[in-house]
N, C-alpha and C positions, 0 to 999 in steps of 0.2 A: 300435755306437753307439746309445744309446737313442733312441726316437722323441721328437721335440720335442713340448712341451705348449703347447696354446693354451687360454687362459681364455675362455669364451664366457659373457658376463654378461647375463642377461635374466630377466624375471619379470613378475608382475602379471597379464597377459592373453595369450591366444593371439595376438594382433597382434604381440607382441614375441617370443613363445616359438616360433612356427612358422618365422619367417625365420631365427632362430638355430639352430633345429634343422637347417634345409637347409644352412646354412653348416657346421655340425658334421659333417654327413654328407659334404659335399664335402671337408673337411679330412681326415676319417677315411680317405676313399678315397685320399687322398695320402700316407697313413702317419702322420699326426698323431695324438697323443693329446689327449683333450678333457677339460677340467675345466669343468663346468657350475656357475656361480655364480648362485644364484636366491634367491628368497623362498618362503614358504610357499604363496603362491597360484600362483606359477610352477610349483612342484612338481607341481600337479595336471595340467599339461599335458605333463609331462616322462616320461611312462611308456615312451615309444619314443625318448627322447632318447639318442644314442649317446655317452654320457659315461664315460670310465674313472674319473672322480672326480666326486662331486657334494658341493657345499657349500651350506648355507643360511645366508645372512647377514642380519643385522639391518638392516632399513631401513624407512622410513615415509615417507608424503607428508603434506603439510600445506596447507591453504588459506591464502592471503594474507589478513590481516586477523584471524587466529586466533593471537595471540602464544603462548599456551600450547601450542597444537598445533604451531607451528613449533619451538618449543623442544623439545618431546618428539621430534619428527621429526629435528631436528639431533642430539640425543643418540643416537637410534637409528642414524643414518647414521655417526656417529663410532664407535660401538660395532662396526658392521658393517665399517668401514674398517680398524679394529684387528684384527679377525678375519681379514679378507682379507690383510693385511700378514703375519700369522703363517703362513697357508697358502702364500702366495707365496714367502716366505723359505725355507720348507722344500722346496717343490716346484719352485721357479724356472722359471716359465713364460717361453716365448720371446716371447709377445705376449698382449695382453689386448684383447679385442674387446667393445664394449658396444653394446646395442640400444635405449638410451634407457629412460625410465621410472626411478623411484627405485630399484628393485632393482638396477639396474646401477651406481648411483653409488658405492657402497663400494669395488667392485672397481677402477673407473677411478681413484678418488682414491688407493687403495692403489698401484696401478700407477705413477701419476704421481709419488708420494712416493718411490718406489724407482728411478725413472728407467727403467722398462720401456717397450718400444715399445707404443703404444696406437692403437686404430682405434674410431671410432664409426660406427654406421650409423643413418641416420634413415629410417624407413619411410614417413613421411607427407610431403606436399608443403609442410608447415610444419615448421620445426625445433622440436622439443618443448623444453620448459623445461630438462630435465636436459642434453640434448644441446647446448642453447644455452649453458648454463653451462660445459660442458667444451670446446666446439668450438675456443676460442682456445688451449687448452693441449694437446690430443691431438696425436699425430703425423699422423694421417690422418683425413679425414672423408668417408665414403661416403654416398650418398643414393639413394633409389628413383625419384624424380621429377626431370625437368629443371628444375623451379622448386624453389627452397628458401626459402620466405617466412621472415621473422623471422631471417634470418641476416645477419650483417654482410657488407659487401662483400668483405673480405679471405677470409672463410670460403666465400662462394659461389665466389669465384675459384679456389680450391684444391680444392673438393669434386669427388669422383669419382662421376659418375652411373653406377651399376652396375645399378640396378633393385632389385627387391624379391625376395629368394630365396623360391622356392615349393617346396612339397614335391614329391618325385619323381613321385607319381601325378598331380599337377596338371601338372608339367613334360612328362609324357608326352602331354598333351592338345594340345600345340602341334603334334604331327605330324599330327593328324586334321582333315580338312576339315570345314567347317560344312555341314550339310545342312538347308536350309530345309524348312518344312512343305509338303506336296504339297497339291494343290487341295482334295481331300476327306479328306485324312489327319489323323492326330492332331496337336494342337498341345500340346508339353510345355512347361509353365510352372513355373519354379522360383522360390520366394519364400524368401529368407533373411532372417532378423531381426537376430540380434545380441543381446547381452545388455542393451545400454543402448537406451533410447528405442524399444523394439520395439513398443510398444502401437499406435502409428499404423499400421504395416504389418500387424500381426496382425489388426486389425479393419477397416481401410479396404479392403484388397485384396479380401477375400471379398465385401463389400458391392459394390465396383466390378464384380466379376465377375458378381455376380447381375443386374446391369443391362445386361449384354452382350446382344446379339441371340441368340435360341434356337439359330440354326444354328452360331454360334461356340461357344457353351457346350457343345453336344453334342460338339464335337471336343476340347474341353480335357481335358488330363491334368495335374492340379495337384499339386505337392509343396510344401508350406508348412512352413516352420520357424517356430514361433511360441511365444509365451509360454505356460506351462501354464494360466494363468488364462483365456486366450482360446481354448483348444483347442476346448471344447465349442460355443461360440458360432460358431467358424469351421466346424466340422463341420456344424452344423445349417443354416448359410447354404448350404453347398456342396450339402447333401442337397436343400434347397429349390430350388436352381438346377439340379439333376440333373446336377452336375459330378463326374466322377471326381476324388477328392481324397485324398491322404495328408497328414495333419496330425500333426506331432510337434514336441516341444520341441527336439530335436537330431537331426541326421543324421550318422551316422558315415561313411558312404561318399559324402562330398561330391563327390569326384572323379567317381565314376560318375554321380551325378545331374547334375553340371555337364556332363558328356560328352553326355548325352542331351537336355539342355534346348535348346529353340528360343529362349526369352527368359528372362532373369533379372531379377527385381525385388528390390532390396535397398538397404541403406545404402551409403555411399561410404567404408568403412574402406580403409586402405591395402592390406591383404591382399586384400580383396574386389576392388578396382579392378584390381590387378595380376594376380590370377587370372583375371579376366574377359578381360584383354588376351591373357594366355598361351593360355587356351582358345579365344579368338576367338569370344566370345559377345555378342549384342546385349543391351542392359540398359536398364532403367528405374531410375534412382537417385534416392533421396530422402535427401540429406546430413542427418546428424544435427545438429539445431540447437544442442544443448548441447555438442557436441565443442569441446575447447580450441582456442581461436584460430580456430574455424570451419574446422578443417583438412580436414573431409570435403568441404567445398564446393570447395576448392583440389585435393583429390585427384580429384574427379569431373571437373574440367576436362580432365585427360589424355584421357579417353574422350570427352568432349563435343566437344573441339576436333577430335577425329578423326572425328566424326560416327558414334561408335560407341555412344553412349548418349544417351537423353533424360533430362534432369535437371529435377527439380521441387523448389521450395522448400517446406520443411515448413509454413511459415507460410501459404502461399497455396494449397496443394493441398487439393482437395475430392474427394469421392467421384465426382461427375460428371466432373470433370477427369481422374481416374484412369481412369474408364471410357472417356472419349473417347480418351485416349492408348493404351490397350490395344486398342481396337477398330481404330484407325489402323494400329498396328503389326502386329497379328495378322492383318489382312486383306491385308497387302502383303508376301509372301514376299521379293520383289526388294529391298524396303527393308531387311529383316532381313538378307539376304545382304550388302548394302553396309555394314551396321553391323558385321557379323562381320569384313569385311575391314578396316574402320577399326580395330577392336579389335586385330587381328593386327599392324597397322602400327606400333603404339606399344609391342608387347610386348617384353620382354627375358626370354626363357625361360632365358637362360644366366646369370642374375643371381648365382646361388650360386657359379658357377665364376668370374665377374668379381670378386666380393668375396673369394673364396678366393685369387685371384691377388694382389689388394691386400694381403691379410693376410700372405701369404707374403713379398712384397716388403718390407713394413715390418719383419717379424721379422728377415729377412736383413740389413737395413740396421742393425739393432741400435739 
């Protein structure tokens, strides 16, 4: 009997692609074959995606208030849906799983039109526009956070809180204890940026560190992911501050760097928040102001409510306030340990397995 085929539909950004990959790996381990349905941007993140078949579908996003753009996007999605229908008719997948964003829309619409079992997964604490549109029609709705803002009451009532699937190398960090900095030992600080709205962290954090007391700066070991345009400025500030710092636009070994970090500073994207919880790391989070439906603020609440993160509003944050927050955290190892415990208390390291269970049940129900 041939292995069953699951369609995993995701694209656009790593925030959609990495959880999709984690699910694909879990299903592959259970004997499933995987068809990855993505767009051109998603293909950039798919070099290690365990897919037996890969298809690139036509899809596009449009801003409200742009009639011509919406018309073009609609035409692209329709074309992508017809493409997906053809593939599905020939390959006959047992289930189609979407991870939100417009690249997932053609696959889900094609599956619904053919009466195939469907599952959507929402990575953020706010139901995204595409998942919001599909949530009343798909067979099952899974989500990462206990809260699901913008969802209708009926959808909230039937949603399965499975967590956010993380990559295996991040999952492995759940087994490791948090080790707070010792009295005179090094303090390892990891700063992540992200592709959107990264300027504030790229430029504010080095300035804040420069203003820390000399005895703290002498112990700091900083790893900062920053925009290319800000790299020279950051390196110069760290040199002036006599702080050991590695500055780069992208870190490939994020799991290794997260493993060693005493404190993480970053945005509050869904993957970031859930990875911090799984790894059990204290954090200082600055939600991205321009994120759709302010979803990063809602994401950050998971850790803030567990006393695992200090959260600062982008509009109100100043260099002096960042310095004060860093000074308070870095001088109190016991506080960092409590934050680490709080992060672990809300972690769902088995999210990929939970979601895979739901996918299999849905496929079995037909």
